[in-house]
N, C-alpha and C positions, 0 to 999 in steps of 0.2 A: 484426585482424578474422578471423573464421572464416566460411566460406560453406558452406551445406547446400542441397541440393535436396529438394523434396518428391517423393513417388512414391506411387502407389496408384490404385485404380479410380475412375472418374468418380463424382462425387456421394457420395464417402465423407468429405467434410468437410475436405479439405486446406486450402482457402482459409480456411474458417471457423476452423480451428485456428491457422494462422499469424496471422490477424487477432486472435485472442484472445491469442496470445503477444506480439504486437508493438504492438497498438493501431493498426495501419496497414492500409489496404485494398490487397491484392495485385492485385485485378482492375482493370486500367487502363481498360478500355473500358466504355462505358455498356451495351452489349449483354451483356457478361459479367455485370455486376451485375443487369441485368434478368432474365436467364435463370438466374442462379445457377450458371453454368457457366464454368469457365476455358477460354478459347479460345487465349490467347497466354501468354507468359511474364510473370510478375509478380515484383516485387522489393520486399521489405520487410526490416526489421531491428529488432533490439532490443539492449539492453545486458545482459550477464550479470552481475547484481548491480550494486550502486551504483557500484563502481569497476572492474568487470570489462570485458573487451573486448567488442566488438560481434559479434553473431551475425546474419549476413544469410541470408535464405531466397530461393531461386529457386523460385517456385511454378509448377509445370508442369501442363498439362492432363492429365486422366485418360481422356478419351474416345479410343476406338480410332482415330478419324479424325485424331487429333492426336499420334500416337506420334512422328512426325518432330519435332514441336515439343518434345515431352517430351525427346527425345534431345538437342536443342540446348541444353536447360537443364541436363540431367544431365551431359553430356559433359565440361565443363570443371571440375566441382567434385569434391572428394575424399570427400564424405560425404553421407548422405541421411537424411531423416526419412520413414520408411515408414509410411503410414496405411492402416488397415483399419477399416471400420465394424462395430461390434458387432452391429448389427441386420441386416447383410447378409452378413457373413463374406467369405471369400475369393472373388474374382470374376475373370473372364477378364483384365481389364487389370491386376489385382494380379499375376497370373502373368506377363504380358508385361513389365510394369515390372521385376519381379524378374529375369526372364531378361536384360533389358537391363543391369541392374546387375551381374549375374553375368558377362555377356560383357565388360563394361568392367573387371572385376576390382575393383570398389569393396569396401572392407574395413571401412568405418566407418559405423554406422547406429544409430538408435534407432527402435524400433517404438512407434507410438502407436495404440491401439485407441480410436477415437472413438465418440461417441454412447453412452457408458456409461450415460446416463440413460434410454435407450430399450430396452436389452437387456443381459443378463448378458454382460460382456465376456470372462470367463475362457475359455470354450470357443474363442472366436475367437482369443484371445491365444495359447493353447496350440498351436492349429493353425498360426498364422502364425509363431510362434517356430520350430516344427519345420521349416517350409518354408524359412525364411531360413537356418537352420543348415546346410542342405544346399548352400548356395551360397558364393560368396567372402565373403559378409558374416559367416558363422559365427554363433555364439550372440550375440544382441544383447540389450541391456536393453529392457524393454518397460514401458509405462505405459498404464493405462486412463484415459481423459479424457472430459470433456464440455465442449465449447466454449460450451454454453448455461448450465450451472450453474457452470462453473469448476472442477469436481472434477478432481483429478489434475494441474492445470496447474503447480502449484508443484513437484511431483515431476518432471514432465516437464522443467521448467526446470533442475532439479538434474542430471538425466541428460544434458541437452544441454550443460551446463557441463562435466561430466566428459568427455563426448565431445570437446568443443573442446580440452580439455587433452591428449587423446591424439593429436590430429591432428598429423602431421609438419609441421615448419616448413620451407617451401621456401627455396632459396637466393635471397638478395636480389640476387646478382650474376649470376643465370642469364640466358641469352639470352631476350629477350622474344618471346612468341608469344601474342597476345591475339586469341582468337576472338570475332567480333562477333555479338551477338544482336539488336541494334537499330541503326538509323541514321536520323537525322532532322535537320531544319534548325531552328535557333533564331534568330529575328530578332535581328540585331545581332551575332550570333556566328558564324553559318555552320553548318557540318556538325558534328554531335555523334554519336559512336558509344558504345555501351555494351557491356560484356562482363565476364566473370569473369577477373581476372588471376591465373593459377595460380602463377607464379613470376617472379622478376626484379623490377626496379624501373622504374617509369615516371615521367618527370620532365617538367615544363614546359620546352619548348625542344628536347626530343628530336627527332631525325630518325628516321622509321620508313618502311618500305616495305610495300606490300601484297603478298599472295601472287599477284596477277595481273600484276605487271610491275615494272619498275625505278623507276617514279615515286616520288619522295620526298615524304613528308608531314611537316609540322611540327606538334608538339603546342603549341597556343596556350593551352589551358587544361585544367584537370584537376579533377574532383570525385570524391569518394567519400562515400557516404551524405549527399549534398546539401551537403557542405562543400567549399569551395574548398581545394585542396591544391597544393603545389609539387612533391610527389613522393608516390608510393604504391608500397608493396611488396606482393607477393602473399603469401597469397591475399587477394583483395579484389575487391569490386564497384567498377567505375570507370566514369565518364562522361568521354569525352575529346573536347575540341574540337580538330579537326584542320583544317589548311589545306594546300592543294596541288592539283596538276592533276588528281588522280584521285579527289577526294572525292565527285564526283557518281556514281561507280560503286560506292560502298561500300553494303553491305547484309548481312543475316544470312548467315552461312556463310563470309564472307570473314575475313581475318586481317591483323593488323598485326604487323610483325616487326622485330627488330634487323637493320639492314642487314648484308649479307655474312656472315651467320652461319648461314643455313639452306639446306638442299639441297632444291630443288623437284623433285619426281619425279612421273611418271605411271605408273611400273611398280614394284611392290614384290613381294617374296616374303614370305609370312606364314604363321603357324600359325593354323589355324582350329579352334575348339572344336566339340564336338558331333558330328553325324553325319559320316561320311566325305565328304571334299570331292567325291568322284566322284558323290555323290548330289545335290549342290547344282545349282541352275539355273545356266545360263551367265551370265545377267545378273542382278545384284543391286545394291543401293545400299549404299555404305560411309558410315557415320556416324562422324565424328571431330571433336571439338570441337563447333562449331555447324554444320559443313559436312555436306552430304549430296550425295555424288557417285556417279553410276552407274559400275559397274565390270563388267569382263568377267573371269570366273573361269576359270583354266586349272589343273586339278589336276596336281600334281607327285608327290605321295605320299598316304598315307592321311590325314594331317592338314596337309599342306603344299600351298599353292596360290600361283600367280602371279596377281596382281590388276593388271589394266590399267585405270587411271583415265581417265575422260573429260575430266578437267582436272587440272593439276598441283596438288599440295598440298605444303606444307613439313612433311616427315615426318622422324622420327628412329627409330633402332633402339630397340625397346622400347615405342613408342607403342601404346596400346590403342584399339581401335575396335570397331564393331559392323557386321556384315553383316546386312542385312534385306531381305526380299522385299517390294516395294511391295504393300500390301494385307494384310500380316501373316499370311498363311496358314501360314508356317513359323516356327518358334521362332528368334528372333534368335541369331546366332552371334558368338562373340567372335573378335577378330582381334588377334594380337600381331605387330607388324612385326619381321621378322628381318633384312631387307636392303632398303635404299632405293636401292641402285645395283646391281641384279643383272646378271649376264652374260647375253648373248643365248644362246638355246637353239636351235642350228641342226643339230646332229648327231643321228643316231638314238641313242636311249637317253640323251640329254642330260637330259631331265626326271627320269628315274629317278636318275641320278647326282647331279643337283642336290638332289633330296629327301634322298638319303643324306648329302650334305654338310651340309644344314641340320638333320638330324634331332636332333643333339645340342645345338643352340642353344636357349637359354632366352628370348632377347629382352633379356637384361641386357647393356647396352653393355660390350664388352670390347675395349679398344684393341689389346692385344697379339694377341688372337685374330683381330681384323679385319686387322691388319697381316700376320699369317702367311697368311691366306687370300688377301689381295690382293697381297702381295709388295711392291708399290710404290704409294704414295698420297701426295697432298699433305696436309700437316698440317691446313690449313684445311678440306679436304674431310672428313677424319676427324672433326674437331670438329663440322662441320656435320651429320654422321651421328649425333652424340650420343655418340661414343666418345672417351675421353681418350687423347691420344698417349702411347705407352709409352716413347718414346725421343726423342733429339734428331735433327733432320734430318741426312741425310748431305750434302746440299748445298741451299742455298736453302730452299725449303719442303718438300722431298721427304723422306719417311720411307721406309725400306727394311727389310724383314725381314732379320735378320742372316745367317741361313743362305742366303737367296737372294742377298744382296749378296756373300757370299763366293763363291758359285757364279758370279756375274757377273764377278767379278775374274778367276777362273780361265779363264772362257770368253773374256774380252777378251784375256788374255795368249796364249791358244791361237790366237785369230784373228789377232793381230798377228804371231805366229811363222809361221803359215800364209801370210799375205800376203807376208811377207819371203821365204819360200822360193819362192813362185810368181811374185814380181815382184822379182828381185834388183836390177834397175836402179832400182826405186822401192820400197824396202822399207818406207817409212812408210805405215801404214794410215790413210786419211782418217778423221777423227773422225766425220763424218757417215755414212760407210759403216759404221763400227763401230756407230753408233746403230741403223741398220737391221738389221744382223746380229744384234744382241742384242735387238731389238724394244723399244727404250726410247722413252718418249714425249718426252724432253727431252735436248738435246745436253749440257746442264750435267751430266747424270748420267754421261756418258762421261768428261768431264773429271774428275769426282770419283773415278770408278773408276781412272783413270790415276794420279791423285795418291795413291790408296790402295794402289797396286800397286808395290812397290819396283823391280821389274825392268822397268818401263815408263817411257818418257820421251815427253814431248809437245813438238813443235816445229812452229810455223807450221801448225797445224791437222792435223798428222799424228802418229801414234803409232808409236814405235819400241821394239823390245826393247833391252835393255842391250847386246847384241852386234850390233845391226843399226842403230846410229845412222847409219852410213854404208853406202851400197849395196855389195854384193859384185859386182865386175865379172867377168862370165863370161870364160873364156880368150880367145875371139875379140875381145871388146871390150878386154880388157887388152892384147892384142898390138897392136891399132890405136892405143891410147893411148900405148903405149911408142914406137911409130913417130913419133907426133907429138912426144913429149918429146925424141926424138933430134934431130928437125928443129929444135926450139926451143933445144936445147942449143948448136947451132952459130950460130943467129941468134935471140937471145932475143926480139926484138920484131917479127919477121916472122911473124905468125900465118898458119897454113896457109889456103890458099884453099878455097872451098866445094867445088870439084871434087876437091881432094886429100882432104878429109874424106869425101866421098861414095865415092871409090874405096876408102878404108879401111873403109867401112861404119859410119862414126860418124854415126848419125842424131841428130836433136835430143834424143831420149830418152837415147841412149847418152852424148852429151856432158853432159847434165844429171847423169847418174849419175856420170860421171868427175869433174865439178866437186864433187858432193856427197861423193864419196869422197876429195876432196883431191888428186886426181892432176892436175887442171888448174885454171886460174883463168879465170873468165868475165869478160871486159871488156865485151862487148856481145853482142847476138844473133849467133851464128855466129863470134865472134872469141874465141879462147882463147889463153892464154899459160901459162907455167909458174907454179906458185905462188911468190909472192915477187917476180914480175917487176915489179909496181907499185912496190914499195919500191926495187928496183934502178933502175927508170926515174927515180924521184925523186932518187936519188943522182947519176945522170947529169945531170939537169936542174939540179941544185944548182950544178954547175960552170960553167953557162952564165952570160954577162952577164945581169943582171936589168934589166928584164923581157925576155921573149923571145917570138918569134912561133911559131905552129904549124909554119911551115916550118923554123925553126931547131931546134925540138924534133925534127921528123921526121928531119933530117939527123943530129942528135946521137945519136938512137936507132937510126939506120940501119934505117928502116922505111918503110912507105908511108903515104899520107894515109888510106887505108882503116882503118889501125890507129891512126895517130897521133891523129886527131880523137877517137874514142871513148876512147882511153887517157888523153888529157888531161882529158876530161870525168869519167872515172873518178877521176883524181887530184884533180880539184876536189871531187868528192863525198866522197873520203876525207880531205879537209882538207890535202892536200900542196901544192896550188897554188891560186891564185885569179886571177880576171880583173882586169886593170888597165883595159882598154877592150875594144872589139870585136875587136881584133887581137892583143893582147898579154896575157901572163900573167906571174906571178912566183911564186917559191917563198914559202910562208908561213913566218913566223918563230915561229908557235905555233898551237895548235888554234883554229879559228874558233869563235864562240859557237854552242853547240849541236852542234858537230861532234865527231867522235870520233877518237882517235889510232888508228893502224893496229894490228892485232893483232900481238903479239910484236914491237915495234919494236926495231931494232938498237941496241945500246948505243953512245952517242956523247956528246960534250960537250953538255950541255943549253943552253950559250950559243951554239952554232952555229946559223946559219939553217937552217930546216927546209923541205924541199920536200914 
């Protein structure tokens, strides 16, 4: 199916012409037929040739009071049948409709000069062709017709068939965005909405969301050209029977969407055609699809403005819209969306800098350019903006500009080194602190950077340089640790008391650094022994009669209960010993299920019992 809209001044015969082409009545309301005046959108269709495809018409009103309705009909369609009456010639609404089409960037049209039976159509045709040629429509084919006598209708049908062949075929797998032009209730079926499906495929059973919230609607039925369908691909006129919690709020100007594929925004940066944006009123109406939303205009540059919408819309880079002043005293202005997620402008001169940044953009979605400008962005968000991802994610769903990613790696390595120099007792930079230092939105990006940097290592949520995996003990701490080691060399299992550690200046942080450096072994809070003391204790306990009590272990190890109890618990955790009952333990003959062998175990007979 191909879909065209009509355009032209009121009472120039648009409805009569499509009635003659299709044999169908486009005016839906009795008042429209009584007055001979289109007040709302009408929809009719015909087949191009015996076996040709269908051509549908969205018939729009031509009166100046209904330009907003005209925009709702023209907005979603790619081509137009422009109508000018031979007996009246070019009129004010002819010009405004043409300005709207030019603002939307419509490039496909056929000119029909009606009422050729009442006046010579040639002067009007020549004038209209010249006017259309100065817009986005360019030079268009033109036909003089009469809906009364039928003259020229066959030629017009041929031109429309040629136009239909030239129209681009939209992607059937595109994300769906159906702007609604009608919503009504059918007894026995519920809510039905209609619209022009510009791209994508709509199927019975689909789940859709509205632009106004997360509520999900289900497609219960589908019609196109009054025929029941199980699926319809754009471009097509569709009537959709929907069911769900939000159906009562559906009306013209709302939209049905593929879930999770569209970005809803109420602030956009855009290029505005026509007069300098500084001369525009602060308050205008933005027309896009069938929606009409009040906006506030903030000029950024000569033709660049920031538009703040009074409600969110699902927009993408490259969308075309119209800015219009209610009442129509100014020529409608075209809008090309450049950015649907613009940065805040808070500093002096930020607007001017932003205009310079956007000056070279055309509105054509460019994933690589967007990634360069944004540096980091989720893949789903880039797709929702309408830009294809230029590369694979660096982690999860995150895309990163290659140059920026390399700079982040260098900065992370530098921050890790700086932290190690400033905190020799705790050289590992916490990953969360690294995230804040680099201004990253997600912790997983820090982990990905660490994996991508050969000279960095990650351990227990901290980042270390290759030469700072263990803390560097300052001379005073090293001297204190050496004193403890000398004490333990004489009595391996008599851990120094808290007051001894305090006199040596070994704080909790210093002890933790000594343990991390491999100079001491932590058994419990405030209890340290020499590295390997646990294996040595296991060898001592292995020589005891099995099982043994904590008192027997304490005497065998020549230590105190303060050390013996946590040491035995440590040996339990390491898989050296196990409890027999509340009072006794024994050496294990092998590793417990899920337990681990000690690091670097001494070589021995594997058949010997193991503590």
